[in-house]
C-alpha positions in Angstrom: 0.0 0.0 0.0 2.8 2.4 0.9 4.6 1.7 -2.3 1.5 2.4 -4.4 0.9 5.7 -2.6 4.5 6.8 -3.2 4.2 5.9 -6.9 0.9 7.9 -7.3 2.4 10.9 -5.4 5.5 10.7 -7.6 3.5 10.9 -10.8 1.3 13.6 -9.3 4.3 15.7 -8.5 5.8 15.1 -12.0 2.5 16.2 -13.6 2.3 19.4 -11.5 6.0 20.2 -12.2 5.7 19.6 -15.9 2.3 21.3 -16.4 4.1 24.6 -17.3 5.4 23.1 -20.5 2.3 24.3 -22.4 0.9 26.9 -20.0 -0.5 30.1 -21.6 2.4 32.3 -22.5 4.9 29.4 -22.1 5.8 29.6 -25.7 7.3 33.0 -25.3 8.9 32.5 -21.9 12.6 31.9 -21.6 13.4 28.3 -21.1 16.7 26.5 -20.6 18.2 23.2 -19.5 19.7 23.1 -16.0 22.7 21.1 -17.2 21.5 17.7 -16.2 20.4 15.2 -18.8 16.6 15.1 -19.2 15.8 17.8 -16.6 13.8 20.9 -17.8 13.6 24.3 -16.1 10.0 25.3 -16.1 8.6 28.7 -17.0 7.5 31.1 -14.2 3.9 31.0 -15.5 3.3 27.4 -14.3 1.7 28.5 -11.1 -0.5 31.0 -12.9 -1.5 28.3 -15.4 -2.5 25.9 -12.6 -4.7 28.7 -11.0 -6.3 29.3 -14.4 -7.0 25.6 -14.7 -8.8 25.6 -11.3 -11.0 28.6 -12.4 -11.8 27.0 -15.7 -12.9 23.7 -14.1 -15.2 25.4 -11.7 -17.3 26.8 -14.5 -17.3 23.8 -16.8 -20.6 22.0 -17.4 -20.9 18.8 -15.3 -21.6 15.4 -16.8 -22.6 12.0 -15.4 -20.3 9.2 -16.4 -18.8 5.9 -15.3 -15.5 6.1 -13.4 -13.1 3.4 -12.1 -12.6 4.3 -8.5 -10.1 2.9 -6.0 -11.2 3.1 -2.4 -8.9 2.7 0.5 -8.9 -0.4 2.6 -9.5 -0.2 6.3 -6.5 0.2 8.5 -5.1 -3.2 9.4 -6.0 -4.8 6.0 -2.9 -4.8 3.7 -4.6 -6.5 0.7 -7.8 -8.2 -0.4 -7.9 -12.0 -0.9 -11.7 -12.5 -1.0 -14.6 -10.2 -1.9 -18.4 -10.5 -2.2 -21.2 -8.0 -2.7 -24.4 -8.6 -0.8 -27.0 -5.9 -1.5 -25.4 -2.5 -0.9 -22.6 -3.9 1.2 -19.3 -5.2 0.0 -17.6 -7.7 2.2 -13.8 -8.0 2.1 -11.5 -10.7 3.4 -7.8 -10.0 3.5 -4.3 -10.1 4.8 -3.4 -8.5 8.2 -0.2 -8.5 10.2 -1.5 -11.3 12.4 -3.5 -13.3 9.9 -6.9 -13.1 8.3 -8.9 -9.9 8.7 -12.6 -9.2 7.7 -14.3 -5.9 6.8 -17.5 -4.4 5.3 -17.8 -1.4 3.0 -20.9 0.6 2.1 -21.7 2.3 -1.2 -20.2 5.5 0.0 -16.9 3.9 0.7 -17.2 3.8 4.5 -15.5 0.8 6.0 -15.9 -1.1 9.2 -13.8 -4.0 10.5 -15.6 -7.2 11.4 -14.8 -9.8 13.9 -14.2 -13.4 12.8 -15.6 -16.1 15.2 -12.1 -17.3 15.8 -8.6 -16.5 14.6 -7.5 -17.8 11.2 -4.3 -17.5 9.3 -5.7 -16.8 5.9 -9.0 -15.6 4.2 -9.5 -17.7 1.0 -12.9 -16.9 -0.5 -16.4 -15.4 -0.1 -19.6 -16.2 -1.9 -23.3 -15.3 -1.8 -25.8 -17.9 -0.6 -29.6 -18.2 -0.5 -29.8 -16.6 2.9 -26.6 -14.5 3.2 -23.0 -15.3 2.4 -20.3 -17.8 3.3 -16.6 -17.4 3.9 -13.7 -19.9 3.5 -10.9 -19.4 6.0 -8.0 -21.6 7.3 -4.3 -22.1 7.8 -1.8 -20.5 5.5 -1.5 -21.8 1.9 1.7 -23.2 0.5 2.6 -19.8 -0.9 1.1 -16.4 -0.3 1.8 -12.6 -0.1 2.2 -11.4 3.5 1.1 -8.0 4.9 4.3 -6.4 3.7 3.8 -7.5 0.1 6.5 -10.2 0.2 6.2 -13.7 -1.1 6.0 -16.1 1.8 5.9 -19.9 2.1 4.3 -22.3 4.6 5.9 -25.5 3.6 4.4 -27.8 4.4 1.0 -26.2 4.6 -1.3 -27.5 7.2 -4.2 -27.3 4.7 -7.0 -27.0 7.3 -10.0 -25.0 6.2 -13.5 -24.0 7.6 -16.7 -22.7 6.0 -18.2 -19.8 8.0 -21.9 -19.0 7.5 -23.3 -15.5 7.8 -26.6 -13.8 7.5 -26.9 -11.0 4.9 -26.4 -8.4 7.6 -23.0 -10.0 8.5 -24.2 -11.8 11.6 -22.3 -15.1 12.1 -24.5 -18.2 12.3 -22.3 -21.3 12.2 -19.2 -23.0 10.9 -18.4 -26.2 9.0 -14.8 -27.6 9.0 -13.8 -29.2 5.8 -13.3 -33.0 6.0 -10.2 -33.0 3.9 -7.0 -30.9 3.9 -6.1 -28.7 0.9 -2.5 -27.6 1.3 -1.0 -28.8 -2.0 0.4 -26.9 -4.9 -2.5 -25.3 -6.9 -5.0 -25.7 -4.0 -4.7 -22.1 -2.9 -8.4 -21.3 -3.4 -9.1 -17.9 -4.9 -12.8 -18.2 -5.7 -15.9 -19.9 -4.5 -19.6 -20.2 -5.5 -22.5 -22.2 -4.1 -25.3 -23.7 -6.3 -27.8 -26.4 -5.6 -26.3 -27.2 -2.2 -22.8 -27.7 -3.7 -19.8 -25.4 -3.2 -17.3 -25.1 -6.0 -13.8 -23.9 -4.8 -11.4 -22.7 -7.5 -7.7 -22.9 -7.1 -5.1 -22.2 -9.8 -4.8 -25.9 -10.7 -7.9 -27.5 -9.3 -11.7 -27.2 -8.9 -13.0 -28.9 -5.7 -16.7 -29.7 -5.2 -17.9 -29.7 -1.6 -21.2 -30.8 0.0 -22.8 -28.6 2.7 -21.4 -30.8 5.4 -17.8 -30.1 4.2 -17.1 -33.4 2.5 -15.6 -33.6 -0.9 -17.9 -34.7 -3.7 -15.4 -34.6 -6.4 -12.6 -32.5 -8.1 -11.2 -31.6 -11.5 -7.4 -31.1 -11.7 -5.6 -29.3 -14.5 -3.8 -31.3 -17.1 -0.4 -32.4 -16.0 2.6 -30.7 -17.7 0.4 -28.1 -19.2 -0.2 -24.4 -18.8 -3.8 -24.9 -17.9 -5.1 -22.8 -15.0 -8.5 -22.1 -13.6 -8.8 -18.3 -13.7 -12.2 -17.5 -12.4 -15.7 -18.7 -11.5 -19.1 -17.1 -12.2 -22.7 -18.0 -11.2 -25.8 -17.0 -13.1 -29.4 -18.0 -12.2 -29.1 -21.0 -14.4 -25.5 -22.2 -14.5 -22.0 -22.1 -12.9 -19.1 -21.3 -15.2 -15.3 -21.6 -15.0 -12.8 -19.6 -17.1 -9.9 -21.9 -18.0 -6.8 -20.3 -19.5 -3.4 -21.4 -20.8 -0.7 -19.4 -19.0 1.7 -19.8 -22.0 -0.7 -18.6 -24.7 -3.9 -16.6 -25.1 -6.0 -19.7 -25.5 -9.1 -19.8 -23.2 -12.2 -21.9 -22.6 -15.5 -21.4 -20.9 -16.6 -24.5 -19.0 -20.2 -25.0 -17.9 -20.0 -27.0 -14.7 -22.2 -29.9 -13.7 -22.1 -29.3 -9.9 -24.1 -32.4 -9.1 -21.6 -34.7 -10.8 -18.5 -32.6 -10.2 -17.7 -32.4 -13.9 -17.7 -30.0 -16.9 -20.8 -30.6 -19.1 -19.9 -28.2 -21.8 -16.6 -26.6 -23.1 -16.7 -23.5 -25.2 -13.4 -22.3 -26.9 -13.1 -18.5 -26.6 -11.7 -16.2 -29.3 -11.3 -13.0 -27.4 -7.6 -12.3 -27.0 -6.2 -12.5 -23.4 -9.0 -13.5 -21.1 -8.7 -12.3 -17.4 -11.9 -13.0 -15.5 -15.7 -13.5 -15.4 -18.5 -11.4 -14.1 -22.3 -11.0 -13.9 -24.0 -8.0 -15.6 -26.7 -5.9 -13.9 -29.3 -7.8 -15.9 -27.9 -11.2 -14.8 -26.0 -12.0 -18.0 -22.5 -13.4 -18.2 -19.5 -11.1 -18.6 -16.0 -11.8 -19.8 -13.1 -9.5 -18.8 -10.3 -9.3 -21.4 -7.1 -7.3 -21.8 -8.9 -4.6 -23.7 -12.6 -4.6 -22.6 -15.4 -6.2 -20.7 -17.6 -8.2 -23.0 -21.1 -9.6 -22.8 -20.7 -13.3 -23.5 -23.3 -15.8 -24.8 -22.3 -19.0 -23.1 -24.0 -21.0 -25.8 -22.7 -19.5 -29.1 -19.6 -17.7 -27.8 -20.8 -14.5 -29.4 -19.6 -11.3 -27.6 -20.6 -7.7 -27.4 -18.5 -5.0 -25.8 -20.0 -3.6 -22.6 -17.2 -1.1 -22.1 -13.5 -0.7 -22.9 -10.9 -0.1 -20.2 -9.6 2.8 -22.3 -13.0 4.5 -22.0 -12.4 4.5 -18.2 -9.0 6.1 -18.6 -6.9 3.0 -17.8 -5.0 0.3 -19.7 -6.2 -3.3 -19.6 -7.2 -4.6 -16.1 -6.7 -8.2 -14.9 -9.8 -8.4 -12.6 -10.9 -12.0 -12.0 -14.4 -11.1 -10.8 -17.0 -8.4 -11.7 -20.3 -8.3 -9.8 -23.1 -5.7 -9.6 -22.9 -3.4 -6.7 -24.2 0.0 -5.7 -25.4 0.9 -9.2 -22.1 -0.1 -10.8 -19.7 -3.0 -10.5 -17.4 -4.2 -7.7 -14.1 -5.5 -9.1 -11.7 -8.0 -7.6 -8.4 -9.6 -8.2 -6.3 -11.4 -5.6 -4.0 -9.2 -3.4 -5.4 -5.9 -4.7 -4.5 -3.1 -2.3 -7.7 -1.0 -2.8 -11.4 -1.8 -3.1 -12.1 -1.1 -6.8 -15.4 -0.3 -8.3 -17.0 1.2 -11.4 -19.5 3.8 -10.3 -21.5 6.7 -11.6 -20.1 10.2 -10.8 -21.2 13.7 -11.7 -18.2 15.9 -12.4 -16.6 18.2 -14.9 -15.3 16.5 -18.0 -11.9 15.0 -17.7 -9.0 16.8 -19.3 -6.9 14.5 -21.5 -3.2 14.7 -20.9 -0.5 13.0 -22.9 2.6 11.5 -21.3 5.3 11.2 -23.9 8.0 8.7 -22.8 10.9 7.1 -24.4 10.5 4.0 -22.3 7.0 3.1 -21.0 8.2 0.2 -18.8 7.0 0.8 -15.3 4.8 3.8 -16.2 1.6 1.9 -17.1 0.8 0.9 -13.5 1.7 4.4 -12.2 -0.6 6.1 -14.8 -3.4 3.6 -14.0 -3.1 4.4 -10.3 -3.2 8.2 -11.0 -6.2 8.0 -13.3 -8.1 6.0 -10.7 -7.2 8.3 -7.9 -9.0 11.4 -9.2 -11.7 12.5 -11.7 -10.2 15.6 -13.3 -7.5 14.2 -15.6 -6.9 11.2 -17.9 -3.3 10.6 -18.7 -2.5 8.6 -21.8 1.0 7.3 -22.6 2.6 7.8 -26.0 5.7 5.9 -26.7 8.4 7.9 -28.5 11.6 6.4 -30.0 15.0 8.1 -29.3 15.0 10.5 -32.3 11.4 11.4 -31.9 11.8 12.1 -28.2 14.8 14.3 -29.0 12.8 16.3 -31.5 9.8 16.5 -29.3 11.9 17.7 -26.3 13.5 20.4 -28.5 10.1 21.6 -29.8 8.6 21.8 -26.3 11.7 23.7 -25.0 11.1 26.1 -28.0 7.5 26.4 -27.1 6.2 24.9 -30.4 4.5 21.7 -29.3 2.3 23.4 -26.8 0.7 25.5 -29.6 0.3 22.7 -32.1 -0.9 19.9 -29.8 -4.8 19.7 -29.6 -4.9 18.7 -25.9 -4.7 21.2 -23.1 -1.3 20.3 -21.6 1.5 18.2 -23.2 3.8 16.5 -20.8 7.3 15.3 -21.6 9.3 13.0 -19.5 12.7 12.5 -21.1 14.2 10.4 -18.3 12.3 9.7 -15.2 13.8 7.5 -12.5 11.5 7.0 -9.5 13.6 5.8 -6.6 12.3 5.5 -3.0 
């Protein structure tokens, strides 16, 4: 969490410092290099330009649009390892300094820590049920990320797990210990659904089917010596689906699961590029998250229709494994995320589009995504310039030419940017 905040602040500082490159009057202001490679002395008008920007934004017409928002986790929760929306409440299970932690968040982003019935090392999964929701907690998995963001191991893993049953308001009802232990490689469960009295638990290399009493009814293991992984689960009113991907290629399949017989009753090859996760639309339809966009997916024919692109929300492709309706938008989840992410409606002034010109975009994508999600005023887009193009662009900006010719409000140039903390 601290590392992400530092990265966002570093980009924010860079944007504020570089904003003068195309400020009103900047083209005629004296500019010079300070003698260090890639550093630019900014014009004195930068502060005035920022004030003008504030005044302009205050009188702009407002619009209602979808925004990708990142909400802070409660103090004591370093990252999220399980998530479930129940009505207007988002329940979060995650990693704390002393083991599993549990919290709830309302539609306004207010969070409140919850108490588990007993201490657990790790919070594996959450899922809705007919009368509330259930959680899967237990001992540490074989490998996991600790509260400091470091890869940790528990070898051998004890593999003990317990189902916790809650009412919709978060009141604890009962618990059911699992009859078998799941501490092996690929049994680090990252998703769970319940349908027809059967739980389906999804690990990277296995699907485990459990009865309500905690006994195993069956399992499906990934093919040996293959890149096959189980990436996500989704449950509609009529079926349970698993997204199966190949970690070495873009190949992906949608499996329709037969929960009663612990098997896949239909396999649909997907032709959608890099698949990341599954979701449920507001109308109950099936969604597929890809590298470029979220698609409506017909589980019978495989036909898709774009619901929205990630670019339209001001970010590059997102690897969310789960999307579910919540608070008039969508709650988004991927393991170990450090914020509670959601797509929500906002009413605000139109975003100003800013271009970040960079000779090397490696490492910038995540920083820009964090910045775009952290506020609603600007959308930064990265343009990759080669060496000669960057030299020419830098010269033109220093001469005040690019600011006049570029159609966007402000043009940023980063010649060499080393972020070291």
